[in-house]
C-alpha positions, 0 to 999 in steps of 0.5 A, spaced: 422 766 528 423 770 535 429 772 538 430 769 545 435 774 547 431 777 551 429 771 556 435 768 555 438 774 559 432 773 564 434 767 565 442 768 566 439 773 572 436 768 576 432 763 574 436 756 576 438 754 581 445 756 583 447 753 590 448 745 591 442 741 592 445 734 592 444 728 588 437 726 586 433 724 592 428 719 592 422 723 590 418 723 596 425 724 600 423 732 601 417 734 602 413 739 598 405 740 600 402 737 594 398 744 591 405 747 591 408 741 587 402 741 581 403 749 581 411 749 580 410 745 575 405 748 572 409 753 572 415 750 570 412 748 562 413 756 560 417 754 553 419 762 552 415 762 546 414 770 547 407 769 545 406 773 552 410 779 550 407 779 543 399 780 545 401 784 551 399 791 550 405 793 554 411 788 551 410 786 558 415 779 560 411 780 567 408 772 565 415 769 562 418 772 569 413 770 573 412 763 571 420 762 572 419 765 579 414 761 581 417 755 579 423 755 584 419 759 589 415 753 590 419 748 592 424 747 598 430 747 593 428 754 590 428 758 596 435 759 599 436 764 593 428 766 593 430 773 595 436 775 590 433 771 584 426 775 584 431 782 585 434 781 579 429 779 574 424 783 576 430 789 576 433 785 569 426 786 566 425 793 568 432 794 564 432 790 559 425 795 557 419 790 557 413 795 559 409 794 566 403 789 566 396 792 567 392 786 568 389 785 562 390 777 563 391 778 554 398 774 555 394 768 559 389 768 553 394 766 548 399 761 552 400 755 549 402 752 556 396 756 559 400 759 565 396 763 569 396 770 570 397 768 579 405 767 578 405 774 576 401 776 583 406 770 586 411 775 582 410 781 586 408 778 592 415 775 592 418 782 590 416 785 597 417 780 600 425 780 598 424 788 599 422 788 606 427 782 608 434 784 605 437 780 602 436 774 606 432 768 604 
């Protein structure tokens, strides 16, 4: 049994789109680059099982958080809250006490959904961008 409480708090910190994106549009109505759509869907497949945290010697939740950040950062619907999302999720991850990623890829090796650690690099870029841009998107 996995206590998902910390993961649920991380999702509540920004792992969703809160702005109105309107009703469901025709699938081809919003132009999304194919590679962005595929990478976003791959990241969205994270089930939050906690295997990544358990396998990491630092108990880092970076793979989980980065999957949620990547999922939304790659799609137009996620852009309005992109900076605030990454700032709040990374800050909360630190406050909860998850360790830092040391890029050993143990998380990727045990992930049942094959979430790539490339998402962690994207999360770091998004975080730096958010710090430089400020509250804007």
